[in-house]
ZAMARGU-4260 file (C-alpha; in steps of 0.2 Angstrom, whole numbers, plus 5000, padded with zeros to 4 digits):
<rodrens>
0) 5800/4929/5242 | 5812/4938/5229 | 5815/4921/5221 | 5797/4918/5218 | 5797/4935/5210
5) 5810/4930/5199 | 5804/4914/5194 | 5785/4921/5190 | 5794/4934/5179 | 5804/4920/5171
10) 5788/4910/5168 | 5779/4926/5161 | 5794/4929/5149 | 5794/4911/5143 | 5775/4912/5140
15) 5777/4929/5131 | 5789/4920/5117 | 5777/4908/5113 | 5769/4912/5095 | 5752/4907/5089
20) 5749/4891/5080 | 5751/4893/5061 | 5749/4881/5046 | 5767/4880/5042 | 5772/4879/5061
25) 5759/4863/5062 | 5761/4855/5044 | 5781/4855/5046 | 5782/4845/5062 | 5790/4829/5061
30) 5777/4816/5062 | 5780/4800/5071 | 5774/4783/5066 | 5768/4768/5075 | 5782/4759/5086
35) 5787/4741/5080 | 5796/4732/5095 | 5808/4720/5095 | 5804/4703/5103 | 5815/4705/5119
40) 5809/4721/5121 | 5825/4731/5119 | 5822/4741/5104 | 5809/4750/5096 | 5809/4755/5077
45) 5798/4771/5072 | 5796/4779/5056 | 5799/4799/5056 | 5792/4809/5043 | 5800/4826/5038
50) 5785/4836/5028 | 5788/4848/5016 | 5776/4859/5006 | 5784/4852/4991 | 5781/4834/4990
55) 5798/4831/4982 | 5807/4838/4996 | 5797/4826/5011 | 5807/4813/5018 | 5804/4799/5029
60) 5814/4788/5037 | 5815/4774/5051 | 5823/4777/5068 | 5830/4764/5080 | 5825/4767/5098
65) 5832/4762/5113 | 5817/4754/5123 | 5824/4760/5141 | 5827/4776/5136 | 5845/4775/5140
70) 5849/4785/5122 | 5845/4795/5108 | 5834/4787/5094 | 5847/4782/5079 | 5842/4785/5062
75) 5843/4769/5052 | 5836/4774/5035 | 5842/4788/5023 | 5831/4790/5008 | 5816/4801/5004
80) 5805/4788/5001 | 5794/4781/5015 | 5794/4765/5024 | 5778/4758/5031 | 5773/4740/5039
85) 5789/4738/5049 | 5792/4723/5059 | 5806/4714/5069 | 5812/4695/5064 | 5811/4684/5078
90) 5829/4686/5085 | 5829/4705/5085 | 5843/4705/5073 | 5835/4711/5057 | 5818/4722/5051
95) 5808/4721/5037 | 5798/4734/5030 | 5787/4740/5013 | 5795/4754/5002 | 5796/4761/4984
100) 5815/4765/4980 | 5822/4770/4966 | 5821/4757/4952 | 5803/4750/4960 | 5789/4750/4950
105) 5779/4747/4966 | 5782/4746/4983 | 5792/4731/4988 | 5798/4722/5005 | 5816/4727/5010
110) 5826/4717/5024 | 5838/4727/5036 | 5852/4719/5046 | 5853/4732/5062 | 5870/4728/5064
115) 5872/4738/5049 | 5874/4737/5030 | 5862/4744/5018 | 5842/4738/5016 | 5842/4723/5004
120) 5827/4721/4992 | 5817/4703/4996 | 5804/4706/4982 | 5800/4710/4965 | 5781/4707/4961
125) 5772/4718/4948 | 5758/4724/4960 | 5769/4728/4975 | 5769/4722/4992 | 5766/4726/5009
130) 5762/4721/5027 | 5777/4709/5028 | 5778/4697/5043 | 5792/4685/5048 | 5789/4666/5048
135) 5792/4660/5067 | 5809/4652/5062 | 5814/4668/5053 | 5819/4660/5036 | 5803/4666/5026
140) 5791/4681/5026 | 5773/4684/5020 | 5767/4699/5013 | 5751/4706/5004 | 5749/4709/4986
145) 5735/4712/4973 | 5734/4700/4958 | 5725/4698/4942 | 5711/4684/4942 | 5719/4668/4935
150) 5737/4673/4938 | 5745/4657/4946 | 5762/4664/4949 | 5769/4684/4947 | 5774/4678/4930
155) 5757/4677/4925 | 5751/4691/4935 | 5765/4703/4926 | 5758/4695/4909 | 5741/4700/4912
160) 5745/4718/4919 | 5754/4720/4902 | 5740/4716/4893 | 5728/4726/4901 | 5739/4740/4901
165) 5741/4737/4882 | 5723/4734/4876 | 5717/4747/4865 | 5700/4751/4871 | 5698/4759/4888
170) 5681/4754/4898 | 5677/4750/4915 | 5662/4735/4916 | 5653/4728/4932 | 5641/4713/4936
175) 5639/4718/4955 | 5642/4728/4968 | 5653/4738/4973 | 5661/4747/4959 | 5671/4762/4969
180) 5679/4763/4986 | 5686/4780/4995 | 5694/4788/4980 | 5697/4774/4966 | 5687/4764/4954
185) 5688/4745/4957 | 5696/4734/4945 | 5697/4714/4943 | 5712/4714/4956 | 5711/4705/4971
190) 5719/4705/4986 | 5731/4689/4989 | 5744/4683/5002 | 5761/4678/4997 | 5775/4667/5005
195) 5795/4670/5000 | 5811/4662/5008 | 5824/4675/5013 | 5836/4665/5003 | 5843/4676/4987
200) 5836/4670/4971 | 5818/4664/4979 | 5802/4668/4971 | 5785/4670/4980 | 5772/4657/4982
205) 5753/4665/4980 | 5743/4655/4995 | 5727/4660/4986 | 5730/4658/4966 | 5721/4644/4959
210) 5709/4641/4974 | 5691/4639/4976 | 5688/4653/4988 | 5698/4665/4979 | 5687/4660/4964
215) 5671/4665/4973 | 5662/4680/4965 | 5660/4690/4982 | 5678/4687/4988 | 5687/4703/4994
220) 5697/4710/5010 | 5692/4722/5022 | 5692/4739/5017 | 5690/4756/5026 | 5693/4774/5025
225) 5706/4772/5011 | 5709/4762/4996 | 5719/4746/5003 | 5710/4730/5005 | 5717/4720/5019
230) 5717/4702/5023 | 5725/4703/5042 | 5736/4687/5039 | 5745/4681/5054 | 5757/4665/5055
235) 5751/4650/5065 | 5764/4647/5081 | 5771/4631/5071 | 5774/4641/5054 | 5765/4628/5045
240) 5749/4640/5042 | 5743/4657/5039 | 5727/4663/5047 | 5716/4677/5038 | 5701/4687/5036
245) 5690/4688/5020 | 5672/4689/5014 | 5665/4680/5001 | 5650/4690/5000 | 5656/4706/4993
250) 5646/4707/4980 | 5630/4708/4991 | 5635/4724/4999 | 5621/4733/4988 | 5608/4725/4999
255) 5617/4717/5014 | 5630/4720/5029 | 5645/4709/5022 | 5652/4696/5034 | 5670/4692/5036
260) 5675/4673/5041 | 5693/4667/5047 | 5701/4654/5038 | 5718/4644/5038 | 5729/4640/5022
265) 5745/4629/5022 | 5760/4638/5020 | 5766/4628/5006 | 5748/4631/4997 | 5732/4621/4999
270) 5713/4626/4998 | 5710/4637/5013 | 5700/4627/5027 | 5686/4638/5035 | 5690/4640/5053
275) 5676/4654/5060 | 5660/4660/5052 | 5648/4671/5062 | 5635/4684/5060 | 5649/4697/5059
280) 5666/4703/5053 | 5681/4696/5059 | 5697/4705/5059 | 5714/4706/5066 | 5718/4690/5072
285) 5732/4685/5085 | 5740/4671/5093 | 5745/4672/5111 | 5762/4670/5114 | 5761/4652/5122
290) 5752/4647/5106 | 5736/4641/5114 | 5724/4655/5110 | 5720/4662/5093 | 5710/4680/5096
295) 5703/4691/5084 | 5691/4707/5084 | 5673/4703/5080 | 5659/4716/5075 | 5642/4709/5074
300) 5629/4711/5059 | 5613/4713/5067 | 5604/4729/5057 | 5612/4742/5068 | 5622/4756/5061
305) 5635/4753/5074 | 5641/4740/5086 | 5655/4737/5097 | 5672/4729/5091 | 5674/4716/5105
310) 5688/4702/5106 | 5684/4684/5105 | 5695/4669/5107 | 5697/4652/5103 | 5708/4637/5109
315) 5721/4633/5096 | 5722/4624/5086 | 5706/4615/5090 | 5696/4632/5087 | 5685/4626/5102
320) 5677/4636/5116 | 5671/4653/5109 | 5674/4667/5122 | 5670/4684/5120 | 5684/4692/5132
325) 5677/4711/5133 | 5659/4707/5136 | 5659/4717/5151 | 5666/4733/5143 | 5655/4745/5135
330) 5670/4752/5125 | 5676/4747/5106 | 5693/4738/5105 | 5706/4746/5093 | 5724/4741/5094
335) 5727/4727/5106 | 5741/4714/5112 | 5744/4701/5123 | 5756/4700/5140 | 5770/4690/5138
340) 5764/4678/5149 | 5748/4677/5138 | 5737/4678/5154 | 5731/4696/5150 | 5727/4705/5134
345) 5728/4726/5134 | 5719/4735/5123 | 5715/4754/5118 | 5698/4761/5118 | 5688/4777/5116
350) 5681/4786/5130 | 5674/4804/5131 | 5687/4813/5122 | 5703/4802/5127 | 5710/4786/5122
355) 5714/4776/5136 | 5721/4759/5139 | 5713/4744/5145 | 5715/4727/5153 | 5706/4710/5152
360) 5712/4691/5157 | 5714/4681/5142 | 5702/4669/5149 | 5688/4681/5150 | 5682/4692/5164
365) 5684/4711/5170 | 5688/4724/5158 | 5700/4736/5171 | 5709/4751/5165 | 5727/4750/5165
370) 5733/4767/5158 | 5723/4784/5159 | 5730/4798/5151 | 5727/4815/5161 | 5725/4821/5143
375) 5727/4816/5125 | 5726/4797/5117 | 5736/4781/5116 | 5736/4773/5099 | 5746/4758/5092
380) 5747/4748/5106 | 5761/4735/5106 | 5769/4723/5119 | 5786/4712/5115 | 5783/4694/5116
385) 5798/4688/5124 | 5803/4702/5137 | 5806/4696/5154 | 5792/4708/5158 | 5777/4715/5150
390) 5780/4732/5145 | 5768/4740/5134 | 5773/4754/5120 | 5760/4765/5111 | 5761/4782/5103
395) 5753/4795/5115 | 5749/4813/5111 | 5736/4826/5112 | 5729/4842/5104 | 5744/4851/5112
400) 5756/4836/5111 | 5761/4828/5095 | 5761/4809/5094 | 5777/4801/5102 | 5783/4785/5106
405) 5780/4779/5124 | 5783/4766/5136 | 5770/4762/5150 | 5776/4753/5165 | 5762/4749/5178
410) 5751/4763/5172 | 5765/4777/5171 | 5770/4783/5154 | 5789/4788/5148 | 5792/4796/5133
415) 5805/4787/5121 | 5806/4799/5107 | 5803/4819/5108 | 5805/4824/5089 | 5793/4836/5092
420) 5794/4843/5110 | 5803/4860/5105 | 5792/4864/5092 | 5778/4860/5102 | 5783/4870/5116
425) 5785/4886/5106 | 5767/4886/5102 | 5753/4897/5112 | 5740/4884/5115 | 5730/4877/5128
430) 5724/4860/5131 | 5704/4859/5130 | 5692/4861/5143 | 5679/4848/5145 | 5662/4849/5150
435) 5645/4840/5152 | 5627/4845/5150 | 5610/4835/5150 | 5600/4839/5134 | 5583/4841/5132
440) 5580/4823/5127 | 5589/4820/5144 | 5606/4813/5137 | 5623/4816/5145 | 5632/4826/5130
445) 5652/4828/5131 | 5660/4844/5124 | 5677/4852/5122 | 5681/4869/5121 | 5696/4877/5114
450) 5702/4895/5116 | 5714/4903/5104 | 5733/4910/5106 | 5733/4925/5117 | 5718/4922/5126
455) 5709/4933/5139 | 5696/4928/5150 | 5691/4947/5151 | 5687/4948/5133 | 5672/4942/5122
460) 5677/4929/5107 | 5664/4922/5093 | 5660/4904/5094 | 5664/4893/5080 | 5654/4877/5082
465) 5665/4863/5074 | 5655/4846/5070 | 5663/4830/5068 | 5661/4817/5055 | 5658/4800/5056
470) 5645/4799/5064 | 5653/4785/5071 | 5667/4795/5077 | 5671/4806/5093 | 5680/4823/5093
475) 5697/4817/5103 | 5709/4826/5114 | 5721/4825/5098 | 5730/4835/5086 | 5722/4833/5069
480) 5729/4843/5052 | 5712/4842/5042 | 5703/4852/5055 | 5714/4858/5070 | 5707/4866/5083
485) 5720/4878/5088 | 5722/4884/5069 | 5704/4887/5068 | 5705/4896/5085 | 5721/4907/5080
490) 5709/4923/5072 | 5702/4924/5089 | 5687/4912/5089 | 5683/4898/5104 | 5678/4882/5096
495) 5665/4870/5102 | 5667/4851/5100 | 5651/4843/5105 | 5651/4823/5104 | 5633/4822/5099
500) 5622/4806/5100 | 5630/4794/5086 | 5647/4796/5093 | 5658/4783/5098 | 5667/4782/5115
505) 5651/4783/5125 | 5644/4764/5124 | 5635/4757/5110 | 5618/4761/5115 | 5623/4780/5114
510) 5630/4777/5097 | 5616/4767/5089 | 5603/4780/5095 | 5606/4788/5078 | 5597/4776/5068
515) 5581/4783/5061 | 5588/4800/5068 | 5601/4806/5058 | 5600/4824/5059 | 5587/4831/5069
520) 5593/4825/5087 | 5612/4829/5084 | 5608/4845/5078 | 5598/4849/5092 | 5611/4844/5103
525) 5624/4854/5094 | 5613/4870/5096 | 5609/4866/5114 | 5629/4864/5116 | 5631/4882/5109
530) 5619/4888/5121 | 5625/4878/5137 | 5644/4885/5132 | 5637/4904/5131 | 5628/4902/5147
535) 5644/4894/5155 | 5658/4905/5148 | 5657/4923/5149 | 5672/4927/5137 | 5660/4920/5122
540) 5651/4932/5113 | 5633/4923/5109 | 5628/4935/5096 | 5642/4930/5086 | 5641/4911/5080
545) 5647/4901/5067 | 5644/4882/5063 | 5654/4870/5051 | 5659/4852/5048 | 5666/4839/5035
550) 5658/4823/5031 | 5646/4819/5041 | 5649/4836/5052 | 5645/4842/5034 | 5629/4833/5032
555) 5623/4842/5050 | 5630/4857/5044 | 5619/4857/5028 | 5605/4853/5041 | 5609/4868/5051
560) 5606/4877/5034 | 5589/4870/5033 | 5583/4872/5050 | 5590/4887/5059 | 5596/4904/5056
565) 5605/4906/5074 | 5624/4905/5064 | 5629/4920/5055 | 5638/4908/5044 | 5641/4889/5040
570) 5655/4880/5033 | 5652/4861/5024 | 5666/4852/5017 | 5660/4834/5008 | 5642/4835/5016
575) 5628/4827/5010 | 5613/4838/5003 | 5600/4825/4997 | 5600/4809/5006 | 5592/4800/4990
580) 5606/4805/4978 | 5619/4801/4990 | 5611/4784/4993 | 5613/4780/4974 | 5631/4788/4969
585) 5641/4784/4987 | 5653/4770/4985 | 5643/4761/5001 | 5624/4761/5001 | 5616/4748/5011
590) 5622/4756/5028 | 5612/4771/5022 | 5596/4761/5021 | 5600/4755/5038 | 5600/4772/5044
595) 5585/4780/5037 | 5575/4763/5040 | 5572/4757/5023 | 5576/4760/5004 | 5572/4778/4996
600) 5560/4771/4987 | 5548/4767/5001 | 5549/4786/5004 | 5547/4780/5025 | 5547/4795/5036
605) 5566/4798/5038 | 5568/4801/5021 | 5554/4813/5020 | 5558/4823/5035 | 5577/4822/5037
610) 5583/4826/5021 | 5591/4844/5019 | 5587/4847/5001 | 5569/4845/5005 | 5569/4861/5016
615) 5579/4873/5003 | 5565/4885/5004 | 5572/4890/5021 | 5591/4891/5016 | 5596/4909/5023
620) 5614/4906/5031 | 5629/4911/5022 | 5638/4896/5017 | 5655/4890/5010 | 5654/4873/5002
625) 5669/4863/4999 | 5673/4846/4991 | 5686/4835/4982 | 5682/4829/4963 | 5690/4812/4970
630) 5679/4810/4982 | 5669/4793/4980 | 5663/4792/4999 | 5651/4808/4997 | 5653/4812/4979
635) 5654/4829/4972 | 5635/4828/4965 | 5630/4832/4983 | 5640/4847/4984 | 5635/4854/4967
640) 5617/4851/4971 | 5618/4861/4987 | 5626/4875/4978 | 5613/4874/4964 | 5600/4877/4981
645) 5610/4891/4988 | 5611/4901/4972 | 5594/4898/4968 | 5588/4904/4985 | 5600/4920/4983
650) 5609/4915/4998 | 5628/4922/5000 | 5639/4907/4997 | 5655/4901/4989 | 5660/4885/4981
655) 5678/4877/4982 | 5681/4863/4972 | 5698/4852/4975 | 5702/4844/4957 | 5716/4832/4966
660) 5708/4828/4982 | 5697/4816/4989 | 5686/4814/5004 | 5700/4824/5013 | 5712/4838/5007
665) 5729/4831/5009 | 5740/4841/4998 | 5750/4853/5009 | 5747/4869/4999 | 5729/4866/4995
670) 5727/4861/5017 | 5736/4880/5020 | 5722/4888/5007 | 5707/4878/5012 | 5712/4887/5029
675) 5714/4904/5022 | 5697/4901/5013 | 5688/4896/5031 | 5698/4911/5039 | 5691/4922/5026
680) 5673/4916/5027 | 5671/4918/5045 | 5679/4935/5047 | 5668/4941/5033 | 5654/4936/5043
685) 5658/4936/5063
</rodrens>
């Protein structure tokens, strides 16, 4: 009994030494990147970033990690420049990666012998190089770069780049959509694939230069939340060709969904051959270790605002017998990898706030859960192709566990790195509390609740309803710096995270139901979730509620401004206020027509009845509005229009404009100040 009392006292003393989360504690934690694993499964390489509030002082290096956990990771690069896209050679003795070091005008590919020595620069292309991959024999690499139209090689590309830099006029001219992406204006440059021998003095060969494919007006790579276009190239098993995904319809983006097809091009150069075309977007092709299957991710095009990404396969090299491998699953495939015997494919997918690992036979069949975390998310799944047994490697983390590299054997997780363990253990934070309720429309709605540091069940706390973006997204049990749950809760708030209709991780139909109903039902569910949380948890003070979000979460915050006065204050970062002006100024427009069931000039019901600006006469709730000047996804005009309406209606409001930020607030000092503004705003009204 005495020993038990001593243990309890020791536990209490340990808990008492924990400190509330601070911006500094979270921002300064090391950030562990996705693992690359050697073909034999003996080693993993991961990047570790050491952040700083002064960007000049931030560093990022690669670490070599024993895959059996027998020794501590060893640092193998020692520069402040960040490395990315690390990949092992087929013999496992070298790694290639992209970085911009002293003397480089743009990021280049470097080669490092793991036996020792300095990294050697392999490429010197004017537009920079990224995403290296070794050929199967290890004698060449392919990489992705950007080139000016008509450039036959890097010398020509360098000459064209110099001409554009030196021209005396400055104008952007366009003949078709798109003209902007994320945070940059698009220029004439195209994304290309180049191959280069690893012999000293070798020059790269552009596999797409001079081809009819690259000359198509609609030629382009896959984009996303960022400014990089990708072609997802992969070597064929015999090393004689490269398979990649590309569109020739990018110039139709103003009036149609854009499809992406699979092509093959000879490693020595040729006109690319179309391999697979369908009503949808192919991406991320991969070959099975035995070389008999080509698998790719595929998202259909069918007029819906959201579709599951599924895995499809073809017999190689015949490209016959197309099969949908994950047809039995109602979850969308993220990262995936083959078992060493090629018989099974493992993949990660969202599910109710978590990300699990699933398996499916490579011939198709039943999808099963292979690794189910008790909390948190698995990301960046990879499997060594030539190891004696199939071992899974990934990153795992949760909202109270920063992501680290792990290995998974028969569903059991083992940490291989612990760069953040000590810092995370010193913070007073709790995992989320999950709960579900049935909405007024009969839908099952998932929620997570975050309590503040020093939480006391007997006390009363104000409620901050935090709304996720997307809408094709999901609140995850995962650390995020842009809207960190625990940092927002620290002043003494309970944070409610609701996965409303339109959220991913709950099946295709649930995500699609937002079409034609972008704001009304999601907002109702958010309000009902707040009511349910107040009813269930006695420590929530229902008389003090606030709500806010960013991107689609900002859209919904603006809709709450238009439709309810239940909240003491609201916060909207990068939120649209006028669906019609957003349609015309965003970098993507056609998807908004799909959401609203037609173009704005037809003035359909959704455009008229679910557009916040049309209800500005009802604006009453104090609101903090925020926007980055380089945000082209939800351009600054939306926030300025919202600000004008709030001021016109004499609603207490505050405007934050971030001159150097895009859709996200990424600068360390800006981020720290943003959290202060949010905390001050909540404190003022709650």
